[in-house]
PDB file with one MODEL, atoms N, CA, C and O in Angstrom:
MODEL        1
ATOM      1  N   ALA A   1      81.527 242.614 204.192  1.00  0.00           N
ATOM      2  CA  ALA A   1      81.997 243.760 204.943  1.00  0.00           C
ATOM      3  C   ALA A   1      83.513 243.776 205.034  1.00  0.00           C
ATOM      4  O   ALA A   1      84.126 244.842 204.969  1.00  0.00           O
ATOM      5  N   ALA A   2      84.131 242.601 205.184  1.00  0.00           N
ATOM      6  CA  ALA A   2      85.584 242.546 205.301  1.00  0.00           C
ATOM      7  C   ALA A   2      86.251 243.029 204.019  1.00  0.00           C
ATOM      8  O   ALA A   2      87.289 243.688 204.075  1.00  0.00           O
ATOM      9  N   LEU A   3      85.673 242.711 202.869  1.00  0.00           N
ATOM     10  CA  LEU A   3      86.236 243.150 201.602  1.00  0.00           C
ATOM     11  C   LEU A   3      86.239 244.673 201.529  1.00  0.00           C
ATOM     12  O   LEU A   3      87.229 245.270 201.107  1.00  0.00           O
ATOM     13  N   SER A   4      85.152 245.299 201.933  1.00  0.00           N
ATOM     14  CA  SER A   4      85.092 246.756 201.863  1.00  0.00           C
ATOM     15  C   SER A   4      86.063 247.406 202.847  1.00  0.00           C
ATOM     16  O   SER A   4      86.560 248.502 202.588  1.00  0.00           O
ATOM     17  N   LEU A   5      86.338 246.747 203.969  1.00  0.00           N
ATOM     18  CA  LEU A   5      87.308 247.294 204.915  1.00  0.00           C
ATOM     19  C   LEU A   5      88.708 247.284 204.324  1.00  0.00           C
ATOM     20  O   LEU A   5      89.490 248.208 204.551  1.00  0.00           O
ATOM     21  N   ARG A   6      89.029 246.232 203.562  1.00  0.00           N
ATOM     22  CA  ARG A   6      90.347 246.177 202.924  1.00  0.00           C
ATOM     23  C   ARG A   6      90.438 247.175 201.779  1.00  0.00           C
ATOM     24  O   ARG A   6      91.477 247.805 201.582  1.00  0.00           O
ATOM     25  N   LYS A   7      89.369 247.321 201.034  1.00  0.00           N
ATOM     26  CA  LYS A   7      89.370 248.231 199.888  1.00  0.00           C
ATOM     27  C   LYS A   7      89.356 249.687 200.337  1.00  0.00           C
ATOM     28  O   LYS A   7      89.972 250.545 199.704  1.00  0.00           O
ATOM     29  N   TYR A   8      88.655 249.959 201.422  1.00  0.00           N
ATOM     30  CA  TYR A   8      88.494 251.332 201.893  1.00  0.00           C
ATOM     31  C   TYR A   8      89.071 251.489 203.288  1.00  0.00           C
ATOM     32  O   TYR A   8      88.409 251.211 204.288  1.00  0.00           O
ATOM     33  N   GLY A   9      90.307 251.935 203.335  1.00  0.00           N
ATOM     34  CA  GLY A   9      90.961 252.175 204.621  1.00  0.00           C
ATOM     35  C   GLY A   9      90.536 253.513 205.191  1.00  0.00           C
ATOM     36  O   GLY A   9      89.629 254.158 204.663  1.00  0.00           O
ATOM     37  N   PRO A  10      91.177 253.928 206.251  1.00  0.00           N
ATOM     38  CA  PRO A  10      90.852 255.217 206.864  1.00  0.00           C
ATOM     39  C   PRO A  10      91.035 256.371 205.866  1.00  0.00           C
ATOM     40  O   PRO A  10      91.957 256.359 205.050  1.00  0.00           O
ATOM     41  N   ILE A  11      90.172 257.330 205.945  1.00  0.00           N
ATOM     42  CA  ILE A  11      90.234 258.485 205.046  1.00  0.00           C
ATOM     43  C   ILE A  11      91.344 259.415 205.514  1.00  0.00           C
ATOM     44  O   ILE A  11      91.380 259.833 206.671  1.00  0.00           O
ATOM     45  N   ALA A  12      92.262 259.734 204.579  1.00  0.00           N
ATOM     46  CA  ALA A  12      93.418 260.559 204.932  1.00  0.00           C
ATOM     47  C   ALA A  12      93.399 261.921 204.254  1.00  0.00           C
ATOM     48  O   ALA A  12      94.199 262.793 204.593  1.00  0.00           O
ATOM     49  N   SER A  13      92.473 262.116 203.280  1.00  0.00           N
ATOM     50  CA  SER A  13      92.447 263.405 202.581  1.00  0.00           C
ATOM     51  C   SER A  13      91.047 263.664 202.020  1.00  0.00           C
ATOM     52  O   SER A  13      90.215 262.761 201.929  1.00  0.00           O
ATOM     53  N   ALA A  14      90.818 264.901 201.655  1.00  0.00           N
ATOM     54  CA  ALA A  14      89.535 265.271 201.051  1.00  0.00           C
ATOM     55  C   ALA A  14      89.354 264.564 199.706  1.00  0.00           C
ATOM     56  O   ALA A  14      88.239 264.180 199.356  1.00  0.00           O
ATOM     57  N   GLU A  15      90.434 264.392 198.958  1.00  0.00           N
ATOM     58  CA  GLU A  15      90.363 263.719 197.668  1.00  0.00           C
ATOM     59  C   GLU A  15      89.991 262.244 197.834  1.00  0.00           C
ATOM     60  O   GLU A  15      89.184 261.702 197.079  1.00  0.00           O
ATOM     61  N   GLN A  16      90.594 261.615 198.834  1.00  0.00           N
ATOM     62  CA  GLN A  16      90.281 260.213 199.103  1.00  0.00           C
ATOM     63  C   GLN A  16      88.808 260.070 199.512  1.00  0.00           C
ATOM     64  O   GLN A  16      88.113 259.154 199.074  1.00  0.00           O
ATOM     65  N   ARG A  17      88.355 260.992 200.357  1.00  0.00           N
ATOM     66  CA  ARG A  17      86.952 260.968 200.769  1.00  0.00           C
ATOM     67  C   ARG A  17      86.044 261.095 199.549  1.00  0.00           C
ATOM     68  O   ARG A  17      85.048 260.380 199.441  1.00  0.00           O
ATOM     69  N   GLN A  18      86.376 261.987 198.643  1.00  0.00           N
ATOM     70  CA  GLN A  18      85.560 262.182 197.443  1.00  0.00           C
ATOM     71  C   GLN A  18      85.550 260.927 196.580  1.00  0.00           C
ATOM     72  O   GLN A  18      84.515 260.583 196.008  1.00  0.00           O
ATOM     73  N   ARG A  19      86.674 260.245 196.477  1.00  0.00           N
ATOM     74  CA  ARG A  19      86.719 258.978 195.720  1.00  0.00           C
ATOM     75  C   ARG A  19      85.782 257.954 196.349  1.00  0.00           C
ATOM     76  O   ARG A  19      85.063 257.246 195.644  1.00  0.00           O
ATOM     77  N   TYR A  20      85.793 257.878 197.671  1.00  0.00           N
ATOM     78  CA  TYR A  20      84.907 256.950 198.381  1.00  0.00           C
ATOM     79  C   TYR A  20      83.434 257.300 198.120  1.00  0.00           C
ATOM     80  O   TYR A  20      82.604 256.423 197.877  1.00  0.00           O
ATOM     81  N   VAL A  21      83.138 258.588 198.177  1.00  0.00           N
ATOM     82  CA  VAL A  21      81.768 259.041 197.921  1.00  0.00           C
ATOM     83  C   VAL A  21      81.363 258.692 196.490  1.00  0.00           C
ATOM     84  O   VAL A  21      80.254 258.211 196.254  1.00  0.00           O
ATOM     85  N   ASP A  22      82.255 258.934 195.548  1.00  0.00           N
ATOM     86  CA  ASP A  22      81.965 258.625 194.144  1.00  0.00           C
ATOM     87  C   ASP A  22      81.750 257.124 193.949  1.00  0.00           C
ATOM     88  O   ASP A  22      80.825 256.720 193.244  1.00  0.00           O
ATOM     89  N   ASP A  23      82.588 256.300 194.561  1.00  0.00           N
ATOM     90  CA  ASP A  23      82.428 254.841 194.476  1.00  0.00           C
ATOM     91  C   ASP A  23      81.083 254.417 195.053  1.00  0.00           C
ATOM     92  O   ASP A  23      80.364 253.616 194.456  1.00  0.00           O
ATOM     93  N   PHE A  24      80.752 254.962 196.219  1.00  0.00           N
ATOM     94  CA  PHE A  24      79.485 254.617 196.849  1.00  0.00           C
ATOM     95  C   PHE A  24      78.318 254.976 195.939  1.00  0.00           C
ATOM     96  O   PHE A  24      77.422 254.161 195.720  1.00  0.00           O
ATOM     97  N   ASN A  25      78.329 256.189 195.414  1.00  0.00           N
ATOM     98  CA  ASN A  25      77.222 256.637 194.563  1.00  0.00           C
ATOM     99  C   ASN A  25      77.092 255.767 193.317  1.00  0.00           C
ATOM    100  O   ASN A  25      75.979 255.426 192.918  1.00  0.00           O
ATOM    101  N   ALA A  26      78.211 255.405 192.700  1.00  0.00           N
ATOM    102  CA  ALA A  26      78.160 254.550 191.516  1.00  0.00           C
ATOM    103  C   ALA A  26      77.609 253.169 191.874  1.00  0.00           C
ATOM    104  O   ALA A  26      76.762 252.635 191.157  1.00  0.00           O
ATOM    105  N   GLU A  27      78.075 252.601 192.955  1.00  0.00           N
ATOM    106  CA  GLU A  27      77.616 251.269 193.350  1.00  0.00           C
ATOM    107  C   GLU A  27      76.181 251.303 193.852  1.00  0.00           C
ATOM    108  O   GLU A  27      75.438 250.341 193.661  1.00  0.00           O
ATOM    109  N   PHE A  28      75.785 252.389 194.486  1.00  0.00           N
ATOM    110  CA  PHE A  28      74.419 252.503 194.987  1.00  0.00           C
ATOM    111  C   PHE A  28      73.428 252.572 193.827  1.00  0.00           C
ATOM    112  O   PHE A  28      72.344 251.994 193.906  1.00  0.00           O
ATOM    113  N   GLN A  29      73.783 253.265 192.764  1.00  0.00           N
ATOM    114  CA  GLN A  29      72.913 253.320 191.583  1.00  0.00           C
ATOM    115  C   GLN A  29      72.740 251.920 190.988  1.00  0.00           C
ATOM    116  O   GLN A  29      71.638 251.542 190.593  1.00  0.00           O
ATOM    117  N   GLU A  30      73.817 251.164 190.927  1.00  0.00           N
ATOM    118  CA  GLU A  30      73.736 249.776 190.429  1.00  0.00           C
ATOM    119  C   GLU A  30      72.865 248.932 191.356  1.00  0.00           C
ATOM    120  O   GLU A  30      72.062 248.126 190.886  1.00  0.00           O
ATOM    121  N   TYR A  31      73.014 249.109 192.652  1.00  0.00           N
ATOM    122  CA  TYR A  31      72.179 248.394 193.621  1.00  0.00           C
ATOM    123  C   TYR A  31      70.707 248.724 193.382  1.00  0.00           C
ATOM    124  O   TYR A  31      69.869 247.823 193.344  1.00  0.00           O
ATOM    125  N   ARG A  32      70.393 249.993 193.224  1.00  0.00           N
ATOM    126  CA  ARG A  32      69.003 250.404 193.019  1.00  0.00           C
ATOM    127  C   ARG A  32      68.442 249.822 191.725  1.00  0.00           C
ATOM    128  O   ARG A  32      67.282 249.413 191.683  1.00  0.00           O
ATOM    129  N   ARG A  33      69.256 249.782 190.670  1.00  0.00           N
ATOM    130  CA  ARG A  33      68.818 249.214 189.394  1.00  0.00           C
ATOM    131  C   ARG A  33      68.516 247.725 189.557  1.00  0.00           C
ATOM    132  O   ARG A  33      67.481 247.239 189.101  1.00  0.00           O
ATOM    133  N   LEU A  34      69.433 247.004 190.215  1.00  0.00           N
ATOM    134  CA  LEU A  34      69.238 245.570 190.424  1.00  0.00           C
ATOM    135  C   LEU A  34      68.058 245.301 191.351  1.00  0.00           C
ATOM    136  O   LEU A  34      67.305 244.350 191.140  1.00  0.00           O
ATOM    137  N   ARG A  35      67.895 246.128 192.369  1.00  0.00           N
ATOM    138  CA  ARG A  35      66.770 245.959 193.309  1.00  0.00           C
ATOM    139  C   ARG A  35      65.443 246.137 192.584  1.00  0.00           C
ATOM    140  O   ARG A  35      64.498 245.387 192.829  1.00  0.00           O
ATOM    141  N   ALA A  36      65.362 247.126 191.692  1.00  0.00           N
ATOM    142  CA  ALA A  36      64.141 247.351 190.916  1.00  0.00           C
ATOM    143  C   ALA A  36      63.853 246.155 190.010  1.00  0.00           C
ATOM    144  O   ALA A  36      62.701 245.752 189.852  1.00  0.00           O
ATOM    145  N   LEU A  37      64.898 245.595 189.419  1.00  0.00           N
ATOM    146  CA  LEU A  37      64.730 244.405 188.577  1.00  0.00           C
ATOM    147  C   LEU A  37      64.218 243.231 189.399  1.00  0.00           C
ATOM    148  O   LEU A  37      63.297 242.534 188.973  1.00  0.00           O
ATOM    149  N   LEU A  38      64.797 243.006 190.560  1.00  0.00           N
ATOM    150  CA  LEU A  38      64.335 241.920 191.431  1.00  0.00           C
ATOM    151  C   LEU A  38      62.898 242.139 191.893  1.00  0.00           C
ATOM    152  O   LEU A  38      62.115 241.191 191.951  1.00  0.00           O
ATOM    153  N   ASP A  39      62.549 243.368 192.219  1.00  0.00           N
ATOM    154  CA  ASP A  39      61.177 243.665 192.627  1.00  0.00           C
ATOM    155  C   ASP A  39      60.194 243.350 191.503  1.00  0.00           C
ATOM    156  O   ASP A  39      59.109 242.824 191.748  1.00  0.00           O
ATOM    157  N   SER A  40      60.578 243.672 190.279  1.00  0.00           N
ATOM    158  CA  SER A  40      59.732 243.391 189.123  1.00  0.00           C
ATOM    159  C   SER A  40      59.547 241.880 188.930  1.00  0.00           C
ATOM    160  O   SER A  40      58.432 241.413 188.697  1.00  0.00           O
ATOM    161  N   VAL A  41      60.624 241.135 189.025  1.00  0.00           N
ATOM    162  CA  VAL A  41      60.555 239.677 188.876  1.00  0.00           C
ATOM    163  C   VAL A  41      59.717 239.067 190.003  1.00  0.00           C
ATOM    164  O   VAL A  41      58.890 238.189 189.754  1.00  0.00           O
ATOM    165  N   ASN A  42      59.922 239.522 191.222  1.00  0.00           N
ATOM    166  CA  ASN A  42      59.140 239.014 192.357  1.00  0.00           C
ATOM    167  C   ASN A  42      57.659 239.302 192.171  1.00  0.00           C
ATOM    168  O   ASN A  42      56.815 238.469 192.501  1.00  0.00           O
ATOM    169  N   SER A  43      57.344 240.463 191.651  1.00  0.00           N
ATOM    170  CA  SER A  43      55.950 240.826 191.409  1.00  0.00           C
ATOM    171  C   SER A  43      55.318 239.893 190.382  1.00  0.00           C
ATOM    172  O   SER A  43      54.179 239.457 190.548  1.00  0.00           O
ATOM    173  N   LYS A  44      56.062 239.588 189.321  1.00  0.00           N
ATOM    174  CA  LYS A  44      55.543 238.664 188.303  1.00  0.00           C
ATOM    175  C   LYS A  44      55.301 237.284 188.899  1.00  0.00           C
ATOM    176  O   LYS A  44      54.266 236.669 188.642  1.00  0.00           O
ATOM    177  N   PHE A  45      56.241 236.798 189.685  1.00  0.00           N
ATOM    178  CA  PHE A  45      56.064 235.480 190.304  1.00  0.00           C
ATOM    179  C   PHE A  45      54.878 235.472 191.258  1.00  0.00           C
ATOM    180  O   PHE A  45      54.145 234.485 191.321  1.00  0.00           O
ATOM    181  N   SER A  46      54.681 236.542 191.990  1.00  0.00           N
ATOM    182  CA  SER A  46      53.528 236.625 192.887  1.00  0.00           C
ATOM    183  C   SER A  46      52.233 236.582 192.095  1.00  0.00           C
ATOM    184  O   SER A  46      51.280 235.906 192.481  1.00  0.00           O
ATOM    185  N   SER A  47      52.203 237.301 190.994  1.00  0.00           N
ATOM    186  CA  SER A  47      51.023 237.306 190.134  1.00  0.00           C
ATOM    187  C   SER A  47      50.760 235.910 189.565  1.00  0.00           C
ATOM    188  O   SER A  47      49.617 235.454 189.537  1.00  0.00           O
ATOM    189  N   TYR A  48      51.817 235.235 189.112  1.00  0.00           N
ATOM    190  CA  TYR A  48      51.668 233.875 188.585  1.00  0.00           C
ATOM    191  C   TYR A  48      51.161 232.929 189.665  1.00  0.00           C
ATOM    192  O   TYR A  48      50.342 232.051 189.393  1.00  0.00           O
ATOM    193  N   SER A  49      51.640 233.105 190.874  1.00  0.00           N
ATOM    194  CA  SER A  49      51.217 232.247 191.976  1.00  0.00           C
ATOM    195  C   SER A  49      49.722 232.411 192.239  1.00  0.00           C
ATOM    196  O   SER A  49      49.012 231.429 192.455  1.00  0.00           O
ATOM    197  N   VAL A  50      49.252 233.654 192.219  1.00  0.00           N
ATOM    198  CA  VAL A  50      47.823 233.913 192.427  1.00  0.00           C
ATOM    199  C   VAL A  50      47.016 233.283 191.301  1.00  0.00           C
ATOM    200  O   VAL A  50      45.990 232.649 191.546  1.00  0.00           O
ATOM    201  N   GLN A  51      47.484 233.459 190.057  1.00  0.00           N
ATOM    202  CA  GLN A  51      46.782 232.876 188.917  1.00  0.00           C
ATOM    203  C   GLN A  51      46.732 231.352 189.023  1.00  0.00           C
ATOM    204  O   GLN A  51      45.704 230.740 188.734  1.00  0.00           O
ATOM    205  N   TRP A  52      47.828 230.752 189.433  1.00  0.00           N
ATOM    206  CA  TRP A  52      47.907 229.295 189.562  1.00  0.00           C
ATOM    207  C   TRP A  52      46.885 228.789 190.583  1.00  0.00           C
ATOM    208  O   TRP A  52      46.216 227.780 190.363  1.00  0.00           O
ATOM    209  N   LYS A  53      46.779 229.504 191.693  1.00  0.00           N
ATOM    210  CA  LYS A  53      45.851 229.089 192.750  1.00  0.00           C
ATOM    211  C   LYS A  53      44.396 229.201 192.314  1.00  0.00           C
ATOM    212  O   LYS A  53      43.528 228.523 192.864  1.00  0.00           O
ATOM    213  N   LEU A  54      44.125 230.056 191.327  1.00  0.00           N
ATOM    214  CA  LEU A  54      42.754 230.231 190.839  1.00  0.00           C
ATOM    215  C   LEU A  54      42.345 229.171 189.811  1.00  0.00           C
ATOM    216  O   LEU A  54      41.161 229.026 189.508  1.00  0.00           O
ATOM    217  N   LEU A  55      43.314 228.436 189.278  1.00  0.00           N
ATOM    218  CA  LEU A  55      43.004 227.399 188.285  1.00  0.00           C
ATOM    219  C   LEU A  55      42.403 226.181 188.969  1.00  0.00           C
ATOM    220  O   LEU A  55      42.799 225.811 190.074  1.00  0.00           O
ATOM    221  N   SER A  56      41.462 225.578 188.307  1.00  0.00           N
ATOM    222  CA  SER A  56      40.848 224.360 188.837  1.00  0.00           C
ATOM    223  C   SER A  56      41.749 223.178 188.531  1.00  0.00           C
ATOM    224  O   SER A  56      42.116 222.963 187.375  1.00  0.00           O
ATOM    225  N   PRO A  57      42.115 222.401 189.556  1.00  0.00           N
ATOM    226  CA  PRO A  57      42.922 221.204 189.298  1.00  0.00           C
ATOM    227  C   PRO A  57      42.207 220.299 188.291  1.00  0.00           C
ATOM    228  O   PRO A  57      41.003 220.060 188.384  1.00  0.00           O
ATOM    229  N   GLY A  58      42.981 219.810 187.335  1.00  0.00           N
ATOM    230  CA  GLY A  58      42.412 218.944 186.308  1.00  0.00           C
ATOM    231  C   GLY A  58      41.931 219.694 185.088  1.00  0.00           C
ATOM    232  O   GLY A  58      41.673 219.071 184.058  1.00  0.00           O
ATOM    233  N   SER A  59      41.797 221.022 185.162  1.00  0.00           N
ATOM    234  CA  SER A  59      41.365 221.794 183.991  1.00  0.00           C
ATOM    235  C   SER A  59      42.473 221.764 182.944  1.00  0.00           C
ATOM    236  O   SER A  59      43.633 221.491 183.251  1.00  0.00           O
ATOM    237  N   GLU A  60      42.092 222.049 181.711  1.00  0.00           N
ATOM    238  CA  GLU A  60      43.067 222.017 180.616  1.00  0.00           C
ATOM    239  C   GLU A  60      44.215 222.994 180.877  1.00  0.00           C
ATOM    240  O   GLU A  60      45.380 222.647 180.687  1.00  0.00           O
ATOM    241  N   GLU A  61      43.890 224.212 181.310  1.00  0.00           N
ATOM    242  CA  GLU A  61      44.932 225.212 181.563  1.00  0.00           C
ATOM    243  C   GLU A  61      45.837 224.777 182.713  1.00  0.00           C
ATOM    244  O   GLU A  61      47.050 224.974 182.659  1.00  0.00           O
ATOM    245  N   HIS A  62      45.251 224.188 183.748  1.00  0.00           N
ATOM    246  CA  HIS A  62      46.036 223.695 184.882  1.00  0.00           C
ATOM    247  C   HIS A  62      47.025 222.634 184.414  1.00  0.00           C
ATOM    248  O   HIS A  62      48.192 222.649 184.805  1.00  0.00           O
ATOM    249  N   GLU A  63      46.553 221.711 183.574  1.00  0.00           N
ATOM    250  CA  GLU A  63      47.423 220.639 183.089  1.00  0.00           C
ATOM    251  C   GLU A  63      48.531 221.170 182.199  1.00  0.00           C
ATOM    252  O   GLU A  63      49.672 220.717 182.289  1.00  0.00           O
ATOM    253  N   VAL A  64      48.205 222.134 181.335  1.00  0.00           N
ATOM    254  CA  VAL A  64      49.221 222.722 180.446  1.00  0.00           C
ATOM    255  C   VAL A  64      50.288 223.408 181.267  1.00  0.00           C
ATOM    256  O   VAL A  64      51.481 223.243 181.013  1.00  0.00           O
ATOM    257  N   ARG A  65      49.858 224.177 182.252  1.00  0.00           N
ATOM    258  CA  ARG A  65      50.835 224.888 183.086  1.00  0.00           C
ATOM    259  C   ARG A  65      51.643 223.910 183.918  1.00  0.00           C
ATOM    260  O   ARG A  65      52.837 224.117 184.136  1.00  0.00           O
ATOM    261  N   LYS A  66      51.011 222.860 184.377  1.00  0.00           N
ATOM    262  CA  LYS A  66      51.719 221.860 185.190  1.00  0.00           C
ATOM    263  C   LYS A  66      52.804 221.193 184.336  1.00  0.00           C
ATOM    264  O   LYS A  66      53.921 220.976 184.804  1.00  0.00           O
ATOM    265  N   GLU A  67      52.469 220.871 183.090  1.00  0.00           N
ATOM    266  CA  GLU A  67      53.425 220.202 182.202  1.00  0.00           C
ATOM    267  C   GLU A  67      54.592 221.124 181.814  1.00  0.00           C
ATOM    268  O   GLU A  67      55.719 220.656 181.652  1.00  0.00           O
ATOM    269  N   THR A  68      54.333 222.395 181.667  1.00  0.00           N
ATOM    270  CA  THR A  68      55.387 223.329 181.246  1.00  0.00           C
ATOM    271  C   THR A  68      56.167 223.894 182.428  1.00  0.00           C
ATOM    272  O   THR A  68      57.167 224.591 182.250  1.00  0.00           O
ATOM    273  N   GLY A  69      55.702 223.588 183.632  1.00  0.00           N
ATOM    274  CA  GLY A  69      56.419 224.075 184.804  1.00  0.00           C
ATOM    275  C   GLY A  69      56.042 225.471 185.212  1.00  0.00           C
ATOM    276  O   GLY A  69      56.675 226.049 186.096  1.00  0.00           O
ATOM    277  N   VAL A  70      55.004 226.041 184.575  1.00  0.00           N
ATOM    278  CA  VAL A  70      54.555 227.384 184.941  1.00  0.00           C
ATOM    279  C   VAL A  70      53.538 227.246 186.056  1.00  0.00           C
ATOM    280  O   VAL A  70      52.472 226.660 185.862  1.00  0.00           O
ATOM    281  N   LYS A  71      53.865 227.788 187.235  1.00  0.00           N
ATOM    282  CA  LYS A  71      52.955 227.708 188.378  1.00  0.00           C
ATOM    283  C   LYS A  71      52.731 229.087 188.936  1.00  0.00           C
ATOM    284  O   LYS A  71      51.993 229.247 189.908  1.00  0.00           O
TER     285      LYS A  71
ENDMDL
END
């Protein structure tokens, strides 16, 4: 928050306000893109976790996944 306060001081003109709006919109789109990527990765990990819990300890697939670090 402190960084944004230094970068964005008080608005003194309509042009400055528009620059702030444009910066926000550009950064917000990047945030949304990254958030969607993180949601996708989290979903995959959740799915893997469920699959891991369904494996029987000692089974061949359980051992292979245990050795490769896939849980």
